[in-house]
N, C-alpha and C positions, 0 to 999 in steps of 0.2 A: 339373623333369624333367631328368635327367642326360644324356640324349641317346642313348638306344638304344631301338629297338623291333624287332618282328618283322613281316615282311610276306612270307608264303610262299604266298599264294593265286595260282593260275594267272591269267594275264591274261584269259582267256575268262570265268572266273568273275566277275572284277571288271567286265568289260564288261556282263555280264548283271545283276549285283547293282545297279550304279549307273546302269543304263539309259542307257548311253553310245550316242550317235548316230554319233560319228566316232572311229575308232581312230587317234588321232594318233601312236601308237607302233607302227604296223603293221609297220615294218621293224626294230623293236627289242623283244624280249621279255626281261624281266629274269628271272633265276633266282630261286627261292625264297631269301629272305634271312632268317635267323633271328637276325641280329645287325647290324641296320641302324645305321650310325654316320654322323656328320656327313661331308659331302662325297661320300657315296655317291649313285648314281642311284636314284631312287625313283619310283613311280607317283603321279600326281596327277590328280584329276578336276576339270575346270573348265568353265565356259561362256564361249564366245567367239563373236563374230560373224564368219563367214568373209567375206573381201573380195568373194567372188563371190556372196554371198547377197543376192538382190534385195530381199527383204522386211526385211532388217536384223535377222532373228531370231537370237538367241544360240543356239548349238548346244552340247550337252553332249559333251565329248570327254575321252579319256584320253591323257595325255602322260607322257613320262619327263622328270623334272627333277632337279636336283642339290640335295641337302639342305644348306642354308646360304645364306640370302638375300643377294644382292648388289644393293644399290640401283642404279638406273640411273645415278646421279651418281657412283658409286664409281670411283676411278682404277684400282684393282687388285681383281681378284676374290678375292684372299686374305682379304678382310674377311668373306667368307661363313662361314668356319669359326667366327667369333665370333657369328654371328647366326642360330643354328639355332632359337632360340625367341623369341617375341614375347609379352610379358606382356599379358594382357587388360586390365589396369588402365591401360596407357599406349599400347596399340597404335594407338588412333585419333589420338593427338597426337604420338607420337615421329616425328621427321623420317624415320628409316630405314624406317618401316613405314606411316605414315598414308596415303600415296597408294595403296599396294597394298591396304590394308584397305578403302579406299573403292571401288576399281575392280577389284582382282584377287584375289578370294578363291577358295580351292580346298578340296577334301577330300583328305586323305591316308589311303588305306586301310591298315589295320594289323590284325594278329591280336591284338596286345596290346603293352604296353611294359614295359621293365625299370626298376626303381628300386632304390636302395640304402638300406637302413635302417642307421643308425648304432647300433651296440651299446653297451652300458654300459661294458664293459671296453675298455682300450686295450692295444695290444701293447707289449712292452718297447722302450724308446727305444734307438736305435742309438748315440746320443751321451749319455754320463752327464750328468745334470742337465737334460736336455731331455725334454719329454713325448713319448711315442710317438703315432703316428697311431691314431685309434680304428678298431676293426675294423668292417667293413661287410658286411652280408648282402644279396645281390641277391635281388629278388623279381620275379616275372612277374605282371603285372596285366592282366586281360582281361575282356571282357563275360561275365557269368555264363551267358548263353545260347549262347555260342560263336559268335555272329554276327560279321561283320566290323565293325571299329571305324572310324568315320569321324572322323579328327582334323581340327579346324578349322585351315586353313592359309592362307598368303598366297603368291603367286608374283610374280616380277618378271623382266623381260627386261634383260639387260646386253649392251651392244655393245662388242666388242673393236675399238677404232679402229686397231689395228695390222694388221688383216686387211682384205682387199679385200671389197667389198660382196657379191660372188658366192661368197665362201668359206663353206661350210656351217658352219664353226666360228666365224664372226664373231659369232654370237649365242649367249648362254648363258641358259638358263631355270633359275631357282633358287627355292627355297621355304623357308618357316619354319613351325614349329608354334606355334600360339597356346596359351599355358599359363594356368592359373588356379590358385587356391589349392585344396589338397586338404583336405577336411573329414572328420570322423568317422574311420572305420577307415582310410581311405586316407591320412589325415593322420598316422597313426601310423608309416607307412613313410617318407613324405617330404611336405614342406609344399606341393609343387607337383605338378601333373599336367597332361596335355594336355587342352585343351578339346575336348569331343566334340559333334558335331552329330547330333541325332536324325533318323531317316529322314524324318519328316514335315516337316522343315525344310531338307532338302537343297536343294530347288529355290530357296527363298528365299535361302539363304546363298550359293548360286552365282550368283544373279542380279546381274550387274554394274550394273544400274540400281536396285537396292534403295536407298531413301533413307537408311536408318540401320541398318546390319547389327548394331549392338550389341544389338538386341532379340532376336537369334537366339542369342546367347551365354549359354546356361544351363548351369551346371556339372552334370556327370553325378551321378546318385544313387549313393552308395556301395553300396547294396544290389543294384544292377544289375551290380556288378563282383565279381570274385573275385581273390584274390591268394594266392600261395604261394611259399616260398623255393625257389631254384634254385641250381645249382652256380656257384661262383665262376669257372668256365671262361668265362662270358660277359664277364668283366672284360677279356679280350683280344679285340680285333677280329679276330685271326687265327683264332679259333674260330668256326665257323659250321655249324650242323646242328640237326636237330630235337631232339637230346638236350639242347640248351640250355633247352628248354621243359619238360623233365621235372621234376616235383616231387622234392624231396629226400626220401629215405626216413626213417623214424623213427630218430632218433639221429644223423642226418647233419647236418653243417654247424652253424651257430650260431643258426639261426632255426627257428621253427615256423610252420605256417600261421596266418595271422591271421583269415581269414574266407573 
């Protein structure tokens, strides 16, 4: 996964779709984002036990977090820009992710994600004698039924020790997307994709007391997804609008719909 997705649904729709009990983002509503990039604020659904909850029951809530996980032990939050994805093959063992995978799992709502397919031909080299970079065609990949996509995620809390305890900016909440190998038609675009959690597994995945969350990680079936080429305008994070999700017309760009 190259690190871009779209998340344009209204917060109220997400609260209802994910059956959220507590709006942890009550004072912050994100604008529709058609070109979500690392370090941007995003919505995350998680289950946490409020300190004031007498029965110790975890409550499902929606919060705003920053994309790019910063481990609690990190000295500097800048490491987050390099930790936007966690590979499913190593997430349970890698020091940067294993504690969050065991205790702090979340769902990251999305309308779909972007991926870039490498084309056969390469553009002319700028320097004689050196190969040029291959051309890439961006694709938008989304659930075929148009429903919201729930990406498997991890979240972590990072404490800024330079700030006072009562400073609202003393704590940062960050996240990462768990990725898996892309098979069949999806693999023709890129060999990796976000791990998706089916609706009937949301509660189990979010349960911080689940003994082994690896059993909930099942790759999405390619036939449940659709992909089509989109404009290279998505290459720049400065571009952000619904037009980024529009399919290319016949004869436009370098790619054709795959499925």
